[in-house]
N, C-alpha and C positions, 0 to 999 in steps of 0.2 A: 433468531435462527441465522445461520450463515448462508444466506440465499444468494447464489450467483446467477439468478435468472436474468438479471439486468443485462441488456444488450444481446439477448438471445431470443429463441423461439420465433425466428423469422419464418413465415409460411414457406413450404417447399415449392409451391407453384404460384407465381405472382405475375399478373399481366404487366407487360413492359411499361405501359403508361403509368402504372401505379407503384412501380418498384421503389422509387425514392421516398414517396410518401409513406409507404408501408414500412420500409426500413426505419425511417425516422420515428414513426409511431410505435413500432415494435420495440425499438431501442429505448425509447423514453418511458414506456409504460409497462414493459414486460414484467417487471418485478413487483408490480402493485395491482394485480388484477382484481383483488377483492376489496379494495378500499372504496368507501363511499365517496361521492363527488365532493362533499363538503370537507371530508377529512383529507382527500387528495389535494384540494385547494390549499388547505392549511399547511400540509407537509411540503408543498412545492413553493413556499415563499422564497423570494429571490435571494441568492447569495452571490457575492463577488469572489471568484476564485482566480488563483494565479498559478501558472506552471513555470517553475524556474529550471531552465534547461530544456526549453520548449522546442528547440530546433534539432534535438538529438533523436537517436533511435527509439528511445522510450518517449521522449517529450512530444514528438509530433503525433503519434497515435493516441497518446494520453490526452493531448489537447483536443483532438478530434472527438474523443468519447465524452469529454466534459462539455464540448460545444453542443453535443446531442442531448445532454442531461437537462431536463426541464427545471431542475432546481437552480441551475446556473443562469443568472440574468446578465452577468458581466464576466468576461474571461480575459485575463491579460496573459501574454506570453512573453517571457524574458529569456534571453540567452546572449552569450558573448558573440555568437555567430552572427555575421552581418545579414544573413538571410531571414532573421527572426521577424522583422516587420512584414516580410513577404509571406512567411508561414501564416501569420495572423490575417493578412489580407486574403489569402487563400481560404482560410477557415471562415472568414466573415461573409463569404458568398454562400455559405450553407444556410438554408432557410429555417433557422431556429431563432428563438428569442434572445439568445446570449450575444450581447454586444462584445466584439472581439477586437483587441488592440495588441500590437506587438511592440516590444521595446528591446533595445540593446545598449551597449556602451555604458554610459554613466546614468542611465535612466531607471535603475533598479527601484529607487524610491517611488517614482511615478507608477511603475508597474504594481507596486505593493500597496499603495495608498488605499486605505479603506477595505482591504481584503478580509474576508471571513475565513477563507480556507486557502492555504498555500501548500502546493505539492512540489517537492524538490527531487527530481530525478537527475539533476546536473552531475557531471563528472565523467571520468573515463571508464569505458567498459573493460571487462576482463577478456583476456586472450588465453588460448590453450596453455596450460601449465601454470597459470596465475591463480592464486587464491584471492578471495575478497580482501584479505588483509594486505595483499601486495598493492592494492589500490590506495592504501591509507595515506601515504605522503602527499599524493596529488589531491585526492578528494577531501581530505581533512580541511585544507585551506579553502577549497571551494565552498564547502558547507559552512565553515566559519563565517565567511564573508556574506553569504546569502542570508544566513540566520541573523547576522548583525543588522542587515537591511530590514528584516522582519521586525526586529526589536525596535527599530526606529520608526518604521512606517505603519506597521499594523501589529502592535504589541499584544493585542487580544485575539489574534487570529489562531486558528488551529493549524499547526505545522506538521505536515506529513513527510517524513524523510524516507526516500527511496535510495538515495546515494549510498553506495557501499564503501566500506564495510559497516552495515547498519549497527552492528554490535558496538562499534566505536563512534560512528558519526552522530548517533542520537545522544550519547553522553557529551560529545563535543557541543552539540546544539544546546543542551541543557546548561552547560557552563557559560556559553556565550550569552544566553538569556539571563542567567544569574548575574553575570557581570554588568548587564544593562539594567538590572533591577526589575525585570519583567517576567521572570520565570514562573510559569503556571504549569505544574506537572499534568494537569488535566487536559492540556491543549498541545502536548507534544507526543507524537506517535512515530514509531518505526513501523514501516509498512511490511508486514510479514505475510500478507494475504496470499502471495504467490505460493508459499509453502502449503497453505491450506488448500488452495486450488489444485496444486499437484497431488496432494494427498487424496482428495476426493476423486480426482480424475483417475489416478492409478488404482485406487481401491475399487472404484466402480468398474473399471476395465477388467480387473482380476475376478470380480464376483458377479459380473453380468448385471450391474445395477445402473440406474439412471444417474449420471453424475450431478444433475441439477437438484436431485433430492437426496443426495448422499452427503453427509457431514462427517468430517474427521478433524477434531481439534489438533492443532500443532502448537507446541509450547517451547519455551527456551529462548533461542536466539535466531539469527538469520545467516548462519554460515556452517556448512558441513555438519559435524556431529552435534553442534549446539541446537540444531533443528530436530525436535523430538516429536514425531507423530504419535498420538495416542490412539493406536489402532483398536485398542480394547473399548474405546468410547464411540466407535463408528455407529452412526445412526443413518438408516435403520439398522437395528441390531442384526448381526449376521452370525452364522456359525463360526466357531473359532478358527483362526488362521493356523495352518500348520507352522511349525517352527521355521521351515525353509521359506514358506510364503511370507511369513512375518518378517524374517530377516531381509529377504529380497526387497519387499515393499519399503521397509524402513530405510534401507540403503539407497534405494532409488529416490525416495522423497528427500532424504538428506542431501543427495548429490545430483538432484535434478537439474540444477543450474549448469553443472559440468557437462551433462548430456547435451545441452544446447550449445555451450561453448565449443565443445569438440565437433559437433555436427556442423557448426558454422565455419570451422577450420580457419580460425583467425579473423573471421569477419565480424566478431562481436559476441555479445552474450544475449541472454533472454531479453527481448525488447517488446514484442507484441503481447506475450502473455503477461509481462510485467506491466505494460500499459493497461491491459484489460483489468488486472487485479488492482492496480493503483487507482483506476477510475472507479472500480467497484467500492473500494474502501473509502474514497472521497465521497461517494454517494451516500454511504452508510453514515459517515460523520455528519454530512448535511442533514440526513434524515433525523439523526439525534438532535441536532441543533434546532430543527424545525418542530420538535416535540413528539415525533413518532416514538411509540413505546416499544420495549422489547428488542431494541437494536443491539445485538451482541456480536462482536467480532474478536478474533484473536489478533493482538497487536503488541508490539514491543514498547513497554512503558516504564516509567520511573515508579518503583514500588518497593515496599518492605515486606512483601508477602513471602518471599523466598529467602531463607536464611543465607546471609553473606552476599546476596545479589542486590544491587541498587536498580538494575534494569532487567526485565524479564518479559518474554511474550506470554501472555495469559488471555483467557477470554475476558473481554471487557464490555460492559454495558455502556452504550453511548447515550448522552443526553443533551440538554440545552446548553450546558457549559463544557461540553467535551466528554471527558471520562466521568461517568456517573458512579460506576461500581467496578472494581477489579475483583474478579472471582478467583478462587483457588482452582487448581487444575483437577481436583476431585480424586476419585478412587482410580488408581492405576495398577497395572500388573507389576510383579517383581522385575520383569524384564524392562519395563518402561521406567520404573523407579531407578534402576541401575543406570540406564541411559542418562537420566537427569543428573544423578549423582556424579557420574563419570565426566560429564561435560561442564559442570559448574565452574571448575577451576579455570578452564579456557574462557568461559563467558565472563567471569569476573575480571580476568586479566585483560581481555579485549576492551571492556568498559573502562577499566583503570587506565589503559593506554590512551584512550580518547580524552579522559579527564585531565591526565597529566600533560598531554600535548596542548590542550586548550589553555591550561593555566600557564604554560611556558610560552605560548604564542599569542 
């Protein structure tokens, strides 16, 4: 199930003296209330995680949420910004079991050594009028260099790419790993969880549902019209959307990022919601690695399931080696099928752009 209960359900009334303890306990255990103690212990075996781009608008809250995650026993923070060791020092004062260290400059290898999970939000954010593709020239080089570091220091780690444009940066990462001889398609992910989170939030608002118990698969890519919400598969099953409601929700989910960019008026793009969903997806990857069963999330992966596409966001069951099973997107409406068909050319071109750039650079 696509459960976003992690980091939520903080009680509405908390005695002051208990607030921090309650926050930490709620944040670290909220998504697993029904697990037996022995199973919980098994699933919380320690992982070393790293955030690359840890001093940025996504990186700092993402690092905070990973510091709160009981699955993480060691957290490293890397960024070119000189404040990064200070960010880690700040985090290290939080009373959880995750040992936290910050690195900058030439210390990428030190940050990555022995990591199980690497999350990469590094790069420049969008500003009003920019598409994710406009970020390509800057962020392509950043992702290339960071993934090359992963290939050297932690070649078996699960690598989670947040840096935009995801439709191109994930193929770049794949080419870098192939060139190093360590590419494992089961361990490379484009993080599209924010699209799923927006879908469930907007649908729940429109239909008066609990967003934490609402699931809406989102497939395709992670940019504009390549983001295809499958509203017909909303769970719990609801009465049919009117055409106007369907069109408005689809448009808002596709371009939810623009809503934030415009609202910040030049001050950046989605950072807090991206950090939340990036931390959630990292937690689900670690749950799979720890042996938890039935962990299924939508994510952008290397696959041959979609004709003509080498990369596509689909529901994926996560396991002890990363990707366990890539699922079909299932039965869709004619409207959704057309959205997928119409965007495939753009998605293929964006992936091809990343592959060609990686081979040329």
